[in-house]
C-alpha positions in Angstrom: -162.8 -69.9 4.8 -163.3 -72.6 7.4 -165.4 -75.8 7.7 -168.2 -74.1 9.6 -168.5 -71.2 7.2 -168.3 -73.5 4.2 -171.0 -75.8 5.6 -173.3 -72.9 6.3 -172.9 -71.6 2.7 -173.3 -75.0 1.1 -176.4 -75.8 3.1 -178.1 -72.9 1.4 -177.0 -74.0 -2.1 -179.8 -74.3 -4.6 -179.9 -77.5 -6.6 -180.8 -75.7 -9.8 -177.4 -74.0 -10.1 -178.7 -70.5 -9.4 -175.9 -69.9 -6.9 -173.0 -71.2 -9.1 -171.8 -67.6 -9.9 -171.7 -66.5 -6.3 -168.1 -66.0 -5.2 -168.7 -67.3 -1.7 -170.4 -70.4 -3.1 -167.5 -71.1 -5.5 -165.1 -70.7 -2.6 -167.1 -73.0 -0.4 -167.3 -75.7 -3.1 -163.5 -75.4 -3.7 -162.9 -75.7 0.1 -165.2 -78.7 0.4 -163.2 -80.5 -2.4 -160.2 -80.3 -0.2 -162.0 -81.8 2.8 -163.4 -85.3 2.0 -165.9 -85.4 4.9 -167.4 -82.0 4.0 -167.4 -82.8 0.3 -169.3 -86.1 0.9 -171.8 -84.2 3.1 -172.4 -81.6 0.4 -172.8 -84.2 -2.4 -175.3 -86.2 -0.4 -177.2 -83.0 0.4 -177.1 -81.9 -3.2 -178.4 -85.3 -4.4 -181.3 -85.2 -1.9 -182.2 -81.6 -2.9 -182.2 -82.5 -6.6 -184.4 -85.6 -6.0 -186.8 -83.6 -3.8 -186.9 -80.8 -6.4 -187.9 -83.3 -9.1 -190.6 -84.8 -6.9 -192.0 -81.3 -6.2 -192.1 -80.6 -9.9 -194.1 -83.8 -10.5 -196.6 -82.9 -7.8 -197.2 -79.1 -7.8 -198.0 -77.5 -4.5 -201.4 -75.9 -3.8 -201.5 -72.3 -4.9 -201.6 -70.7 -1.4 -198.8 -72.9 -0.1 -196.6 -72.1 -3.2 -197.1 -68.4 -2.6 -196.2 -68.7 1.0 -193.0 -70.7 0.2 -192.0 -68.3 -2.5 -192.4 -65.4 -0.1 -190.3 -67.2 2.5 -187.7 -68.0 -0.1 -187.5 -64.3 -1.2 -186.9 -63.3 2.4 -184.1 -65.9 2.8 -182.6 -64.9 -0.4 -182.6 -61.2 0.7 -180.9 -62.1 3.9 -178.3 -64.2 2.0 -177.8 -61.4 -0.4 -177.1 -58.9 2.3 -174.7 -61.3 4.0 -172.7 -61.9 0.8 -172.8 -58.2 -0.1 -170.8 -57.5 3.1 -167.9 -59.5 1.6 -168.1 -57.7 -1.7 -164.9 -55.6 -2.5 -167.1 -52.5 -3.1 -168.7 -52.9 0.3 -165.4 -53.5 2.0 -164.1 -50.3 0.3 -167.1 -48.4 1.6 -166.6 -49.8 5.1 -162.9 -48.9 5.1 -163.7 -45.4 3.9 -166.3 -45.1 6.7 -163.8 -46.2 9.3 -161.3 -43.7 8.0 -163.8 -40.9 8.2 -164.6 -41.9 11.8 -160.9 -41.9 12.6 -160.4 -38.6 11.0 -163.3 -37.0 12.8 -162.1 -38.5 16.1 -158.6 -37.1 15.5 -159.9 -33.7 14.7 -162.2 -33.7 17.8 -159.5 -34.9 20.1 -157.1 -32.3 18.7 -159.6 -29.5 19.3 -160.2 -30.6 22.9 -156.8 -29.1 23.6 -157.7 -25.8 22.0 -160.7 -23.5 22.0 -162.6 -21.3 19.7 -160.8 -18.0 19.0 -157.4 -19.4 19.9 -155.7 -18.1 16.7 -157.0 -14.6 17.2 -156.0 -14.7 20.9 -152.5 -15.9 19.9 -152.2 -13.0 17.5 -153.3 -10.6 20.2 -150.8 -11.9 22.7 -148.0 -11.7 20.0 -148.9 -8.0 19.5 -149.0 -7.3 23.2 -145.6 -9.0 23.8 -144.0 -6.7 21.3 -144.7 -3.6 23.5 -141.7 -1.7 24.7 -141.2 -0.7 28.4 -141.9 2.9 27.4 -145.5 2.0 26.4 -146.3 1.1 30.0 -147.3 3.4 32.8 -145.2 2.7 35.9 -147.2 1.6 38.9 -146.5 -0.2 42.2 -149.5 -2.2 43.3 -151.1 -5.6 43.4 -153.0 -7.1 40.5 -156.2 -7.4 42.5 -156.2 -3.6 43.0 -156.1 -2.6 39.4 -159.9 -2.6 38.6 -160.4 1.0 39.7 -157.3 2.2 37.9 -158.5 0.8 34.6 -162.0 2.1 35.2 -160.4 5.6 35.3 -159.0 4.8 31.9 -162.4 3.9 30.6 -161.8 0.1 30.8 -164.4 -1.8 32.8 -164.3 -5.4 33.9 -160.6 -5.8 34.8 -160.5 -8.9 37.1 -158.0 -11.5 38.1 -158.4 -15.0 39.6 -158.1 -14.9 43.4 -154.9 -16.8 43.5 -153.2 -14.1 41.3 -154.6 -11.1 43.1 -151.4 -10.5 45.1 -149.1 -10.6 42.0 -146.8 -7.5 42.1 -147.6 -5.2 39.2 -145.0 -2.7 38.0 -146.6 -1.4 34.8 -150.0 -1.1 33.0 -151.1 -0.3 29.5 -154.0 -0.6 27.1 -154.2 -1.2 23.4 -156.8 -2.2 20.9 -156.7 -5.5 19.0 -159.2 -5.6 16.1 -161.2 -2.9 17.9 -161.2 -4.9 21.1 -159.8 -3.0 24.2 -157.2 -5.0 26.0 -155.8 -4.2 29.4 -152.3 -5.4 30.3 -150.5 -5.6 33.6 -146.8 -6.2 33.7 -145.9 -8.4 36.7 -142.5 -8.2 38.3 -142.0 -11.7 39.9 -141.9 -13.8 37.9 -141.8 -11.6 34.8 -145.2 -12.0 33.3 -148.0 -10.2 31.5 -151.7 -10.4 32.5 -154.1 -9.7 29.7 -157.8 -8.9 30.3 -160.4 -8.3 27.5 -163.9 -9.1 26.6 -164.1 -12.7 25.4 -167.0 -12.7 23.0 -165.6 -10.3 20.3 -162.7 -12.7 19.7 -164.9 -15.7 19.7 -163.7 -17.1 23.0 -165.8 -19.3 25.1 -163.8 -20.6 28.1 -164.9 -22.4 31.2 -164.5 -20.5 34.4 -162.1 -21.9 37.1 -160.3 -23.9 34.5 -157.2 -23.0 32.5 -156.7 -23.6 28.8 -153.1 -23.6 27.4 -152.0 -22.8 23.9 -148.5 -22.4 22.3 -147.7 -19.5 20.0 -144.8 -17.5 18.6 -141.7 -18.7 16.7 -141.4 -22.5 16.9 -144.4 -22.4 19.2 -142.1 -22.2 22.2 -144.1 -19.6 24.0 -147.3 -20.4 25.8 -150.3 -18.6 27.3 -152.9 -19.8 29.8 -156.5 -18.5 29.5 -159.7 -18.7 31.5 -162.9 -16.7 31.7 -164.1 -14.5 34.5 -167.7 -13.6 33.8 -167.7 -12.2 30.2 -164.0 -11.3 30.4 -161.0 -13.4 29.3 -158.0 -13.5 31.5 -154.6 -14.6 30.1 -151.2 -15.2 31.7 -147.9 -15.1 29.7 -144.5 -15.7 31.4 -141.7 -13.7 29.9 -139.2 -16.4 30.7 -140.6 -19.9 30.3 -143.0 -22.0 28.3 -146.0 -24.1 29.1 -144.3 -26.3 31.7 -143.2 -23.3 33.8 -146.5 -21.6 33.3 -148.4 -24.6 34.7 -146.0 -24.7 37.7 -146.6 -21.0 38.3 -150.4 -21.3 38.2 -150.4 -24.4 40.3 -148.4 -22.6 43.0 -151.0 -19.8 43.1 -154.2 -21.8 42.6 -156.8 -21.4 45.3 -159.5 -23.9 46.3 -162.8 -23.4 44.6 
């Protein structure tokens, strides 16, 4: 409470005592009692209001003017009620709950900005693919950009890699199904990495083209994969030796201008 707020409240004080139970009014009266100048101002105002009220009672207002004043008084009272209600503990609790909800939704939204739909399913797919033994790969010596025809011969269509990774040296290839989704895998020699290609929609992925998304997975979430979309196909990179930091360096070194 301060002088300005107390004065504003006391100026609206009704001489008939109708505001005596308002918490803000009681606080303002108590505050004024500790400030002689404000207390004197309030007492003079109150005395004037009481005298004026008595005179009005002795000389009733014309009916139309009385109705107009009563309507204006109701509007003022409604505004005062709303102002006081904002300081009510219940309203404060509702306000705090609302702010908490906004903060929670913001936290969830910001957290999801670093992920994407289908991330959990993709992480499970990568975990399954990483567990493959060398004997499950067909040996091959070619570049990643030349694998589309080879996979077409294996009834897998749509294999594609970003231009910057087309020259990656591939030493092995394989296919497997994850939740009935065909997945093509290319084992890269330098650095040791896996390229995964599969149709994005069945796993619920919706990734921007020409932009990587990163996600951690595995024990302790120390492994990481990078994902982007090429047409309707998802393309993933996993380094066999290194986490997200090394993965970002690798991709930055092979990024091509758009």
